[in-house]
GUGU-304589 format. One record per residue (C-alpha): x, y, z; residue in one letter. Coordinates in steps of 0.2 Angstrom, whole numbers, plus 2048, in hexadecimal, padded with zeros to 3 digits. Example, Ala and Ser with C-alpha at 12.3 -4.5 7.8 and 13.67 -1.06 7.14 Angstrom:
<r><px>83E</px><py>7EA</py><pz>827</pz><resn>A</resn></r>
<r><px>844</px><py>7FB</py><pz>824</pz><resn>S</resn></r>
***
This chain:
<r><px>E93</px><py>C47</py><pz>561</pz><resn>X</resn></r>
<r><px>E84</px><py>C4E</py><pz>56B</pz><resn>X</resn></r>
<r><px>E81</px><py>C58</py><pz>57B</pz><resn>X</resn></r>
<r><px>E72</px><py>C59</py><pz>587</pz><resn>X</resn></r>
<r><px>E6E</px><py>C6B</py><pz>58A</pz><resn>X</resn></r>
<r><px>E61</px><py>C74</py><pz>595</pz><resn>X</resn></r>
<r><px>E57</px><py>C82</py><pz>58D</pz><resn>X</resn></r>
<r><px>E4A</px><py>C8B</py><pz>598</pz><resn>X</resn></r>
<r><px>E49</px><py>C7C</py><pz>5A4</pz><resn>X</resn></r>
<r><px>E47</px><py>C6E</py><pz>597</pz><resn>X</resn></r>
<r><px>E54</px><py>C62</py><pz>591</pz><resn>X</resn></r>
<r><px>E58</px><py>C60</py><pz>57F</pz><resn>X</resn></r>
<r><px>E64</px><py>C55</py><pz>574</pz><resn>X</resn></r>
<r><px>E6F</px><py>C61</py><pz>56A</pz><resn>X</resn></r>
<r><px>E77</px><py>C59</py><pz>55B</pz><resn>X</resn></r>
<r><px>E82</px><py>C64</py><pz>54F</pz><resn>X</resn></r>
<r><px>E78</px><py>C6A</py><pz>540</pz><resn>X</resn></r>
<r><px>E67</px><py>C64</py><pz>547</pz><resn>X</resn></r>
<r><px>E58</px><py>C6F</py><pz>549</pz><resn>X</resn></r>
<r><px>E4C</px><py>C6D</py><pz>558</pz><resn>X</resn></r>
<r><px>E3D</px><py>C77</py><pz>55F</pz><resn>X</resn></r>
<r><px>E3F</px><py>C7E</py><pz>570</pz><resn>X</resn></r>
<r><px>E33</px><py>C89</py><pz>57A</pz><resn>X</resn></r>
<r><px>E32</px><py>C9B</py><pz>574</pz><resn>X</resn></r>
<r><px>E41</px><py>CA5</py><pz>576</pz><resn>X</resn></r>
<r><px>E41</px><py>CB8</py><pz>575</pz><resn>X</resn></r>
<r><px>E4F</px><py>CB9</py><pz>568</pz><resn>X</resn></r>
<r><px>E4F</px><py>CBF</py><pz>556</pz><resn>X</resn></r>
<r><px>E50</px><py>CB3</py><pz>547</pz><resn>X</resn></r>
<r><px>E62</px><py>CB1</py><pz>541</pz><resn>X</resn></r>
<r><px>E6A</px><py>CB6</py><pz>551</pz><resn>X</resn></r>
<r><px>E76</px><py>CAA</py><pz>55A</pz><resn>X</resn></r>
<r><px>E72</px><py>CA0</py><pz>56A</pz><resn>X</resn></r>
<r><px>E7E</px><py>C9A</py><pz>577</pz><resn>X</resn></r>
<r><px>E7B</px><py>C8F</py><pz>586</pz><resn>X</resn></r>
<r><px>E87</px><py>C89</py><pz>594</pz><resn>X</resn></r>
<r><px>E7A</px><py>C7E</py><pz>59C</pz><resn>X</resn></r>
<r><px>E81</px><py>C6E</py><pz>595</pz><resn>X</resn></r>
<r><px>E7D</px><py>C5F</py><pz>59F</pz><resn>X</resn></r>
<r><px>E86</px><py>C52</py><pz>595</pz><resn>X</resn></r>
<r><px>E92</px><py>C50</py><pz>586</pz><resn>X</resn></r>
<r><px>E93</px><py>C3F</py><pz>57D</pz><resn>X</resn></r>
<r><px>E9F</px><py>C3C</py><pz>56F</pz><resn>X</resn></r>
<r><px>E9F</px><py>C2A</py><pz>56A</pz><resn>X</resn></r>
<r><px>EA4</px><py>C20</py><pz>579</pz><resn>X</resn></r>
<r><px>EAB</px><py>C2F</py><pz>582</pz><resn>X</resn></r>
<r><px>E9E</px><py>C38</py><pz>58D</pz><resn>X</resn></r>
<r><px>E9F</px><py>C46</py><pz>59A</pz><resn>X</resn></r>
<r><px>E92</px><py>C49</py><pz>5A6</pz><resn>X</resn></r>
<r><px>E90</px><py>C59</py><pz>5B1</pz><resn>X</resn></r>
<r><px>E8A</px><py>C5C</py><pz>5C3</pz><resn>X</resn></r>
<r><px>E7E</px><py>C64</py><pz>5BD</pz><resn>X</resn></r>
<r><px>E88</px><py>C6C</py><pz>5AF</pz><resn>X</resn></r>
<r><px>E98</px><py>C67</py><pz>5A5</pz><resn>X</resn></r>
<r><px>EA5</px><py>C75</py><pz>5A9</pz><resn>X</resn></r>
<r><px>EAC</px><py>C7E</py><pz>59A</pz><resn>X</resn></r>
<r><px>E9F</px><py>C77</py><pz>58E</pz><resn>X</resn></r>
<r><px>E95</px><py>C82</py><pz>583</pz><resn>X</resn></r>
<r><px>E89</px><py>C7F</py><pz>575</pz><resn>X</resn></r>
<r><px>E86</px><py>C8C</py><pz>567</pz><resn>X</resn></r>
<r><px>E79</px><py>C8D</py><pz>55A</pz><resn>X</resn></r>
<r><px>E6E</px><py>C99</py><pz>550</pz><resn>X</resn></r>
<r><px>E5C</px><py>C9E</py><pz>553</pz><resn>X</resn></r>
<r><px>E4F</px><py>C9A</py><pz>545</pz><resn>X</resn></r>
<r><px>E3D</px><py>CA0</py><pz>543</pz><resn>X</resn></r>
<r><px>E2F</px><py>C9F</py><pz>550</pz><resn>X</resn></r>
<r><px>E23</px><py>C91</py><pz>54C</pz><resn>X</resn></r>
<r><px>E12</px><py>C8E</py><pz>554</pz><resn>X</resn></r>
<r><px>E0E</px><py>C7C</py><pz>55A</pz><resn>X</resn></r>
<r><px>DFE</px><py>C72</py><pz>557</pz><resn>X</resn></r>
<r><px>DEE</px><py>C79</py><pz>55E</pz><resn>X</resn></r>
<r><px>DE8</px><py>C72</py><pz>56E</pz><resn>X</resn></r>
<r><px>DD6</px><py>C72</py><pz>573</pz><resn>X</resn></r>
<r><px>DD0</px><py>C70</py><pz>585</pz><resn>X</resn></r>
<r><px>DBE</px><py>C6C</py><pz>588</pz><resn>X</resn></r>
<r><px>DB6</px><py>C6B</py><pz>599</pz><resn>X</resn></r>
<r><px>DA4</px><py>C65</py><pz>59D</pz><resn>X</resn></r>
<r><px>D99</px><py>C5F</py><pz>5AC</pz><resn>X</resn></r>
<r><px>D8C</px><py>C54</py><pz>5A6</pz><resn>X</resn></r>
<r><px>D7A</px><py>C59</py><pz>5A9</pz><resn>X</resn></r>
<r><px>D7F</px><py>C6A</py><pz>5B0</pz><resn>X</resn></r>
<r><px>D80</px><py>C74</py><pz>5A0</pz><resn>X</resn></r>
<r><px>D93</px><py>C78</py><pz>5A3</pz><resn>X</resn></r>
<r><px>D9E</px><py>C78</py><pz>594</pz><resn>X</resn></r>
<r><px>DAE</px><py>C82</py><pz>591</pz><resn>X</resn></r>
<r><px>DB9</px><py>C81</py><pz>582</pz><resn>X</resn></r>
<r><px>DCB</px><py>C89</py><pz>582</pz><resn>X</resn></r>
<r><px>DD9</px><py>C87</py><pz>576</pz><resn>X</resn></r>
<r><px>DEB</px><py>C8D</py><pz>573</pz><resn>X</resn></r>
<r><px>DFA</px><py>C8B</py><pz>568</pz><resn>X</resn></r>
<r><px>E0B</px><py>C8A</py><pz>570</pz><resn>X</resn></r>
<r><px>E19</px><py>C95</py><pz>568</pz><resn>X</resn></r>
<r><px>E2A</px><py>C8C</py><pz>565</pz><resn>X</resn></r>
<r><px>E3B</px><py>C93</py><pz>55F</pz><resn>X</resn></r>
<r><px>E45</px><py>C89</py><pz>552</pz><resn>X</resn></r>
<r><px>E58</px><py>C86</py><pz>557</pz><resn>X</resn></r>
<r><px>E65</px><py>C7F</py><pz>54C</pz><resn>X</resn></r>
<r><px>E74</px><py>C79</py><pz>556</pz><resn>X</resn></r>
<r><px>E86</px><py>C7D</py><pz>54F</pz><resn>X</resn></r>
<r><px>E95</px><py>C7A</py><pz>55A</pz><resn>X</resn></r>
<r><px>E96</px><py>C6F</py><pz>56A</pz><resn>X</resn></r>
<r><px>EA6</px><py>C74</py><pz>574</pz><resn>X</resn></r>
<r><px>EAC</px><py>C6B</py><pz>583</pz><resn>X</resn></r>
***
């Protein structure tokens, strides 16, 4: 059984007991997370799809630690003009462990 959920405008596949990385959430590690923005629930051959969300459906889970993603480097240059710029950043992610899918 799995559900498709929307978290911060992005869609994720939520499977009970599975860990995923989502964009950074301002929640403490170990706290519980709950969302009612469930787009679909699939249980074997039975499936429920929402318009846009499934009514009465809810997915709960626990928040893990904050993780940094891979370093991304951005390099710009214009040939023969002496223009060079280097910039980089690391995106922050939050680890979520899904627990119960209701609906």
